[in-house]
C-alpha positions in Angstrom: 112.1 116.7 111.9 110.6 113.7 110.1 106.8 113.3 110.4 105.8 110.3 112.4 102.8 108.1 111.6 100.1 107.3 114.0 99.1 103.8 115.2 96.0 104.1 113.0 98.1 104.8 110.0 100.3 101.8 110.6 97.2 99.6 110.9 95.9 101.0 107.6 99.3 100.4 106.0 99.3 96.8 107.1 95.9 96.2 105.5 96.7 98.2 102.3 100.1 96.4 101.8 98.7 92.9 101.5 97.3 91.5 98.3 93.7 92.5 97.6 93.8 94.5 100.9 93.1 91.2 102.8 89.7 91.0 101.2 88.7 94.3 102.8 87.2 97.4 101.1 88.6 100.9 101.8 85.5 101.6 103.9 86.2 98.5 106.0 89.8 99.4 106.5 88.9 102.9 107.6 86.4 101.4 110.1 89.1 99.0 111.5 91.4 102.1 111.9 88.6 104.1 113.6 88.7 106.8 111.0 86.4 108.2 108.3 86.8 106.8 104.8 88.0 110.3 103.6 90.8 110.3 106.1 92.1 107.1 104.6 92.1 108.8 101.2 93.9 111.8 102.6 96.6 109.5 104.2 97.2 108.0 100.8 98.2 111.4 99.5 100.7 112.0 102.3 104.3 111.4 101.3 105.4 109.9 104.6 102.4 107.5 104.6 103.0 106.6 100.9 106.7 105.9 101.5 105.9 103.6 104.4 103.2 101.8 102.4 105.7 101.2 99.6 108.2 99.8 102.1 105.5 97.5 103.6 104.5 96.2 100.1 108.2 95.4 99.4 108.5 93.6 102.7 105.4 91.6 102.1 106.4 90.6 98.6 110.2 90.3 98.7 110.0 86.5 99.0 108.2 86.4 95.6 110.7 88.5 93.8 113.0 85.7 92.6 110.1 83.9 91.0 108.9 87.2 89.4 112.3 87.9 87.9 112.7 84.3 86.7 109.2 84.5 85.1 110.1 87.8 83.4 113.3 86.4 82.0 111.5 83.3 80.6 108.7 85.5 79.1 111.3 87.9 77.6 113.1 85.0 75.9 109.9 83.2 74.7 108.3 86.4 73.3 111.6 87.9 72.1 110.7 91.1 74.0 113.8 93.3 74.1 112.3 95.8 76.6 111.5 93.0 79.0 115.0 91.5 78.5 116.6 94.9 79.2 114.5 95.2 82.4 115.6 91.8 83.6 119.2 92.6 83.0 118.9 96.0 84.8 117.2 94.2 87.8 120.2 91.9 88.0 122.7 94.7 87.8 124.0 93.5 84.5 122.9 96.5 82.5 123.2 100.1 83.7 122.4 103.4 82.1 125.6 105.0 80.9 125.9 108.7 80.4 128.8 110.2 78.5 129.7 113.8 78.9 131.8 115.5 76.2 133.4 118.9 76.8 133.7 121.3 73.9 136.8 123.2 75.1 140.1 121.5 74.5 142.3 124.2 76.0 141.7 123.3 79.6 141.4 125.8 82.4 143.4 129.0 82.1 144.6 129.3 85.7 146.4 132.6 85.1 143.2 134.2 83.7 141.3 133.0 86.7 143.9 134.4 89.1 143.8 137.8 87.3 140.0 137.9 87.5 140.0 137.1 91.2 142.6 139.8 91.8 140.4 142.3 89.8 137.4 141.4 91.9 139.4 141.8 95.2 140.5 145.3 94.0 137.0 146.2 93.0 135.6 145.0 96.3 138.2 147.1 98.3 137.2 150.1 96.2 133.5 149.6 97.1 134.3 149.2 100.8 136.3 152.4 100.9 133.5 154.4 99.2 130.6 152.9 101.1 
């Protein structure tokens, strides 16, 4: 069963997910949530809390993404930065990582050998059952 977050944790997430934490310090956010400052730090280490915080950050910043990508593209072109250009292409789904797998065996699968091995295992299993 998935862990559920408390109301206090959701309040903390809302503050932590906005730029500059809404002008608040970690101590102030902890006070708003009604918890000790160390509790806020422990929440930050929790996987469920962290995942929800990341989702909130994406929600809060999704409207800015087109401008960010456009700015990255312009910068990559202006600076001639290949790594930045690659990232822009990946973000836009125009460049994907391609993994090629090459097998060494050219003969294919020997079905007869597999069938013989299965039969041998069945015989061995029957022999063990009758002895045990």
